[in-house]
C-alpha positions as a printed NumPy array, in Angstrom:
array([[ 27.385,  17.061,  -3.273],
       [ 23.823,  17.728,  -2.438],
       [ 21.898,  14.239,  -1.517],
       [ 18.515,  16.034,  -2.573],
       [ 17.36 ,  16.793,  -5.878],
       [ 14.362,  18.894,  -6.741],
       [ 12.151,  18.67 ,  -9.864],
       [  8.835,  20.456, -10.743],
       [  6.209,  18.234,  -9.514],
       [  4.794,  18.349, -12.982],
       [  7.339,  15.697, -13.652],
       [  6.051,  13.249, -11.066],
       [  4.777,  10.635, -13.664],
       [  8.603,  10.152, -14.435],
       [  9.181,   9.175, -10.973],
       [  6.111,   7.558,  -9.986],
       [  7.293,   4.048,  -9.901],
       [ 10.228,   5.214,  -7.713],
       [  7.444,   6.472,  -5.48 ],
       [  5.298,   3.496,  -5.213],
       [  8.473,   1.372,  -4.454],
       [  9.143,   3.268,  -1.337],
       [  5.342,   3.261,  -0.496],
       [  5.511,  -0.665,  -0.777],
       [  8.605,  -1.01 ,   1.247],
       [  6.555,   0.601,   4.337],
       [  2.802,  -0.355,   4.698],
       [  1.935,   0.336,   0.919],
       [ -1.098,   2.648,   2.069],
       [ -3.626,   3.458,  -0.667],
       [ -3.481,   7.276,   0.441],
       [  0.167,   7.384,  -0.753],
       [ -0.335,   5.43 ,  -4.038],
       [  0.264,   7.43 ,  -7.067],
       [ -2.945,   6.64 ,  -8.274],
       [ -4.41 ,   8.701,  -5.365],
       [ -1.53 ,  11.257,  -5.424],
       [ -1.467,  12.037,  -9.264],
       [ -5.015,  13.051,  -9.637],
       [ -4.68 ,  15.191,  -6.357],
       [ -1.685,  17.048,  -7.673],
       [ -2.969,  17.652, -11.063],
       [ -6.539,  19.094,  -9.752],
       [ -5.493,  20.825,  -6.682],
       [ -2.004,  21.76 ,  -7.235],
       [ -1.017,  25.346,  -7.518],
       [  2.094,  24.815, -10.03 ],
       [  4.549,  25.775,  -7.308],
       [  5.042,  22.352,  -5.907],
       [  8.384,  20.438,  -5.975],
       [  9.295,  16.943,  -5.994],
       [ 12.232,  16.537,  -3.751],
       [ 14.208,  13.   ,  -4.213],
       [ 16.813,  11.837,  -1.713],
       [ 19.314,   9.086,  -3.472],
       [ 19.55 ,   9.421,  -7.067],
       [ 18.673,   6.493,  -9.246],
       [ 17.735,   4.365,  -5.914],
       [ 15.554,   6.942,  -3.844],
       [ 15.785,   6.601,  -0.161],
       [ 12.972,   9.302,   0.292],
       [ 10.651,  11.393,  -1.747],
       [  8.356,  14.369,  -0.977],
       [  5.989,  16.581,  -2.613],
       [  6.548,  19.975,  -1.28 ],
       [  5.151,  23.641,  -1.658],
       [  6.151,  27.045,  -0.358],
       [  4.319,  28.523,   2.491],
       [  5.546,  32.265,   2.089],
       [  9.171,  33.446,   2.216],
       [ 10.682,  31.196,   5.03 ],
       [  8.926,  28.196,   4.801],
       [  7.9  ,  25.014,   3.056],
       [  5.641,  22.056,   3.609],
       [  4.149,  18.761,   2.15 ],
       [  1.646,  19.14 ,  -0.337],
       [ -1.817,  18.253,   1.011],
       [ -4.9  ,  19.454,  -0.427],
       [ -7.87 ,  19.031,   1.985],
       [ -9.224,  15.692,   0.078],
       [ -5.956,  13.934,   1.147],
       [ -5.569,  12.775,   4.646],
       [ -1.784,  12.423,   4.776],
       [  1.178,  14.835,   3.757],
       [  2.815,  13.328,   0.96 ],
       [  6.103,  11.807,   2.113],
       [  7.539,   8.321,   1.644],
       [ 10.907,   6.772,   2.613],
       [ 12.697,   3.661,   3.497],
       [ 11.405,   2.296,   6.876],
       [ 14.841,   2.569,   8.67 ],
       [ 15.335,   6.307,   7.705],
       [ 14.711,   8.597,  10.563],
       [ 13.349,  12.066,  10.181],
       [ 16.411,  13.911,  12.021],
       [ 18.695,  12.182,   9.624],
       [ 17.006,  13.501,   6.37 ],
       [ 15.25 ,  17.019,   7.125],
       [ 18.118,  19.225,   7.753],
       [ 19.56 ,  18.39 ,   4.424],
       [ 16.253,  18.913,   2.829],
       [ 15.627,  22.08 ,   4.453],
       [ 19.193,  23.323,   3.08 ],
       [ 18.018,  22.071,  -0.22 ],
       [ 14.988,  24.084,  -0.937],
       [ 15.133,  27.36 ,  -2.526],
       [ 14.332,  30.606,  -0.978],
       [ 16.495,  29.903,   2.438],
       [ 13.609,  28.775,   4.287],
       [ 13.879,  28.43 ,   8.051],
       [ 11.037,  25.812,   8.759],
       [  9.818,  22.713,   6.74 ],
       [  6.613,  21.116,   7.904],
       [  5.546,  17.639,   7.371],
       [  2.084,  17.598,   7.719],
       [ -0.41 ,  14.957,   9.009],
       [  1.554,  11.624,   9.306],
       [  0.326,   8.441,  10.683],
       [  2.357,   6.779,  13.35 ],
       [  1.196,   3.461,  11.791],
       [  3.077,   4.311,   8.685],
       [  6.112,   6.329,  10.111],
       [  6.953,   6.238,  13.968],
       [  6.501,   9.434,  15.503],
       [ 10.232,  10.728,  16.114],
       [ 11.715,  12.201,  19.489],
       [ 11.769,  16.073,  19.674],
       [ 15.281,  17.676,  19.301],
       [ 16.639,  21.13 ,  19.109],
       [ 15.783,  21.408,  15.299],
       [ 12.796,  19.014,  15.097],
       [  9.416,  19.231,  16.787],
       [  6.344,  17.353,  16.586],
       [  2.843,  18.203,  17.382],
       [ -0.396,  16.677,  17.689],
       [ -2.849,  16.877,  14.757],
       [ -6.052,  14.96 ,  15.179],
       [ -7.221,  11.658,  16.638],
       [ -8.446,   9.126,  14.298],
       [-10.2  ,   5.959,  14.333],
       [-10.145,   2.396,  13.005],
       [-12.014,  -0.92 ,  13.363],
       [ -9.907,  -4.044,  13.351],
       [-11.475,  -6.82 ,  11.575],
       [-10.777,  -9.586,  14.006],
       [-13.071, -12.391,  15.019],
       [-16.725, -12.423,  14.067],
       [-18.949,  -9.651,  13.319],
       [-21.435, -11.008,  15.98 ],
       [-18.79 , -10.56 ,  18.707],
       [-17.909,  -7.252,  17.338],
       [-21.557,  -6.275,  17.344],
       [-22.187,  -7.316,  20.971],
       [-19.198,  -5.533,  22.122],
       [-20.882,  -2.252,  20.861],
       [-22.713,  -0.251,  23.378],
       [-26.17 ,  -1.21 ,  24.272],
       [-27.704,   2.084,  23.052],
       [-26.144,   1.575,  19.367],
       [-27.563,  -1.772,  19.28 ],
       [-30.904,  -0.921,  20.379],
       [-31.205,   2.288,  18.371],
       [-30.386,   0.169,  15.184],
       [-32.975,  -2.377,  15.835],
       [-35.556,   0.552,  16.672],
       [-34.754,   2.001,  13.286],
       [-35.29 ,  -1.257,  11.466],
       [-38.373,  -1.871,  13.068],
       [-39.764,   1.731,  12.073],
       [-38.596,   1.063,   8.134],
       [-40.789,  -2.166,   8.603],
       [-43.329,  -0.109,  10.035],
       [-43.3  ,   2.48 ,   7.155],
       [-42.989,  -0.479,   4.368],
       [-39.543,   0.627,   3.39 ],
       [-37.196,  -2.219,   2.155],
       [-33.623,  -1.416,   2.851],
       [-30.715,  -2.742,   0.587],
       [-27.133,  -2.455,   0.518],
       [-25.4  ,  -2.239,  -3.057],
       [-21.492,  -2.74 ,  -3.341],
       [-20.045,  -1.29 ,  -6.694],
       [-16.58 ,  -2.538,  -7.607],
       [-16.38 ,  -1.915, -11.48 ],
       [-14.628,   1.065, -12.86 ],
       [-17.502,   1.637, -15.383],
       [-19.818,   2.244, -12.479],
       [-17.838,   4.905, -10.846],
       [-19.013,   7.981, -12.916],
       [-22.546,   7.45 , -11.986],
       [-21.606,   6.657,  -8.451],
       [-20.05 ,   9.834,  -8.074],
       [-23.005,  11.692,  -9.681],
       [-25.406,   9.999,  -7.11 ],
       [-22.888,  10.803,  -4.337],
       [-23.01 ,  14.427,  -5.387],
       [-26.641,  14.393,  -5.368],
       [-26.864,  13.283,  -1.928],
       [-24.411,  16.071,  -0.909],
       [-26.278,  18.63 ,  -2.631],
       [-29.351,  17.745,  -0.504],
       [-27.639,  18.803,   2.438],
       [-25.59 ,  21.566,   4.148],
       [-22.773,  21.105,   2.048],
       [-24.532,  22.544,  -0.838],
       [-25.292,  25.606,   1.046],
       [-21.614,  26.254,   1.764],
       [-20.703,  25.239,  -1.988],
       [-18.325,  22.416,  -0.811],
       [-20.743,  19.68 ,  -2.242],
       [-19.26 ,  17.106,  -4.825],
       [-20.565,  17.622,  -8.412],
       [-19.375,  15.274, -11.22 ],
       [-18.146,  18.13 , -13.27 ],
       [-16.237,  20.177, -10.626],
       [-12.668,  19.464,  -9.419],
       [-13.681,  17.309,  -6.473],
       [-16.159,  15.192,  -8.436],
       [-13.319,  14.739, -11.304],
       [-10.923,  13.706,  -8.517],
       [-13.13 ,  11.1  ,  -7.038],
       [-14.35 ,   9.669, -10.266],
       [-10.657,   9.275, -11.374],
       [ -9.283,   7.457,  -8.058],
       [-12.143,   5.396,  -7.852],
       [-11.964,   4.087, -11.5  ],
       [ -8.297,   3.641, -11.093],
       [ -8.425,   1.714,  -7.824],
       [-11.584,  -0.15 ,  -8.998],
       [ -9.571,  -1.266, -12.092],
       [ -6.948,  -2.931,  -9.784],
       [ -9.687,  -4.564,  -7.545],
       [ -8.876,  -2.043,  -4.722],
       [-11.863,   0.517,  -4.98 ],
       [-15.457,   0.026,  -3.95 ],
       [-18.647,   2.312,  -3.295],
       [-21.376,   1.248,  -0.821],
       [-24.791,   2.549,  -1.821],
       [-27.748,   1.977,   0.47 ],
       [-31.279,   2.258,  -0.786],
       [-34.709,   2.636,   0.841],
       [-36.798,   0.828,  -1.778],
       [-35.778,   2.834,  -5.062],
       [-34.05 ,   6.057,  -3.287],
       [-30.491,   6.213,  -2.6  ],
       [-30.263,   7.152,   0.964],
       [-26.456,   6.736,   1.885],
       [-23.319,   6.267,   0.384],
       [-19.496,   5.539,   1.148],
       [-16.659,   6.215,  -1.303],
       [-13.634,   3.674,  -0.382],
       [-10.443,   2.43 ,  -1.518],
       [ -8.328,  -0.301,  -0.311],
       [ -4.779,  -1.413,   0.167],
       [ -3.47 ,  -4.952,   1.093],
       [ -4.6  ,  -4.633,   4.714],
       [ -7.146,  -1.713,   4.99 ],
       [-10.347,  -0.341,   3.678],
       [-10.308,   3.462,   3.709],
       [-13.707,   5.34 ,   3.868],
       [-12.862,   8.566,   2.095],
       [-16.277,  10.42 ,   1.892],
       [-19.792,   9.576,   3.351],
       [-23.011,  11.464,   2.391],
       [-26.76 ,  10.686,   3.022],
       [-29.988,  11.957,   1.757],
       [-31.597,  13.97 ,   4.756],
       [-34.737,  14.353,   3.129],
       [-35.256,  10.568,   2.844],
       [-34.182,   9.41 ,   5.997],
       [-37.78 ,   8.926,   7.765],
       [-36.363,   9.638,  11.199],
       [-33.718,   7.071,  10.713],
       [-29.86 ,   7.336,  10.221],
       [-29.205,   5.731,   6.825],
       [-25.348,   6.114,   7.399],
       [-25.531,   4.192,  10.304],
       [-27.827,   1.287,   8.983],
       [-25.385,   1.369,   5.962],
       [-22.349,   0.91 ,   8.129],
       [-23.791,  -1.733,  10.331],
       [-24.58 ,  -3.869,   6.941],
       [-21.107,  -2.824,   5.376],
       [-19.179,  -3.538,   8.34 ],
       [-20.713,  -7.198,   8.412],
       [-20.072,  -7.798,   4.988],
       [-16.364,  -6.95 ,   5.644],
       [-16.065,  -9.072,   8.714],
       [-17.638, -11.964,   6.723],
       [-15.499, -11.308,   3.808],
       [-12.303, -11.703,   5.587],
       [ -9.97 , -10.083,   3.09 ],
       [ -8.792,  -6.883,   5.   ],
       [ -7.461,  -6.27 ,   8.54 ],
       [ -8.84 ,  -2.838,   9.328],
       [-11.411,  -0.285,   8.463],
       [ -9.661,   3.236,   8.506],
       [-11.733,   6.565,   9.042],
       [ -8.832,   8.978,   8.972],
       [-11.324,  11.911,   9.875],
       [-11.227,  13.496,  13.191],
       [-12.598,  11.355,  15.761],
       [-16.417,  12.397,  16.384],
       [-18.844,  11.315,  19.242],
       [-20.417,   8.85 ,  16.52 ],
       [-17.113,   7.258,  15.783],
       [-16.839,   5.982,  19.419],
       [-20.051,   4.085,  19.064],
       [-18.383,   1.908,  16.437],
       [-14.865,   1.567,  17.813],
       [-12.523,   2.302,  20.683],
       [ -9.207,   2.211,  18.694],
       [ -7.965,   5.732,  18.445],
       [ -4.657,   7.063,  17.57 ],
       [ -3.293,  10.372,  16.882],
       [ -1.899,  11.696,  13.83 ],
       [  0.993,  14.229,  14.07 ],
       [  3.025,  16.994,  12.252],
       [  6.777,  17.299,  12.149],
       [  8.586,  20.391,  11.838],
       [ 12.181,  20.664,  11.046],
       [ 14.121,  23.841,  11.679],
       [ 17.251,  25.4  ,  10.012],
       [ 18.607,  26.546,  13.363],
       [ 17.816,  25.349,  17.172],
       [ 17.024,  28.9  ,  18.203],
       [ 14.132,  29.209,  15.656],
       [ 11.535,  27.085,  17.492],
       [ 11.756,  29.319,  20.586],
       [ 11.314,  32.364,  18.597],
       [  8.174,  30.829,  17.065],
       [  6.903,  29.501,  20.606],
       [  7.24 ,  25.842,  19.363],
       [  9.556,  24.677,  22.294]])
């Protein structure tokens, strides 16, 4: 009897409670919450996705998968989602479940990719003949431990001096910066509209990738922020110079972490400063003083500016499961 059962992903709502139960058995990541997953599937799915469930009425593992051509499948993961969609009981090992899942998928696939996994959520497995892992990106976090003053003094002298110089410049220009924190669901529609205007003022508008309230990206972020705010787990940081919005962060939280999903700033209204940096200095101070969460997670690729704010870096990884041990050598994955 096949231990895995496949359903069209359009039926995900029927199984979302079981999905969330598995998520909660682990680290209960906001990025794997059905409130984040369901809008992504509806707005960015192709209709070919499958929901795979191991364990019948008491699931041991669940995954959202999509075909990648004739010989492969991988976890569903649009660009708006930092992690591939897989949840499982903490004691379950990849090597114990991927072979049977690979054999359960239609089309006789020879490779199954589990994309962008966080070692803090699921430890990276050892390689074997039929299972390989590879580095994806390095990502950064800030642990909210101790006082903000201690954290700030541990930053580099250049960052601290630069922030002081920028604030003095704002005083000289007669501009008053102000941090606003939005946490109510009814404010999210306007927040996403404001965010879209910031993105439209910059290079993303030229490339056609900017958020607009009425495009799929705008609908996605509005829906997830409204849903998380309704549970006290969403917030938007909006930074002003006088009466002009100059920077914004769109964020969601779980029990332990604040996750920064998207950042934008007004290039035309920066006045020679970095509004996003100024906003972060104040928002991070608020998070330290609030003392309600343990971490700030970026989840994007580590860039030089991240290293000014933290030295906590880890590597996200992919897992590839193969039907036969000789396939990795054929594909150059040994």
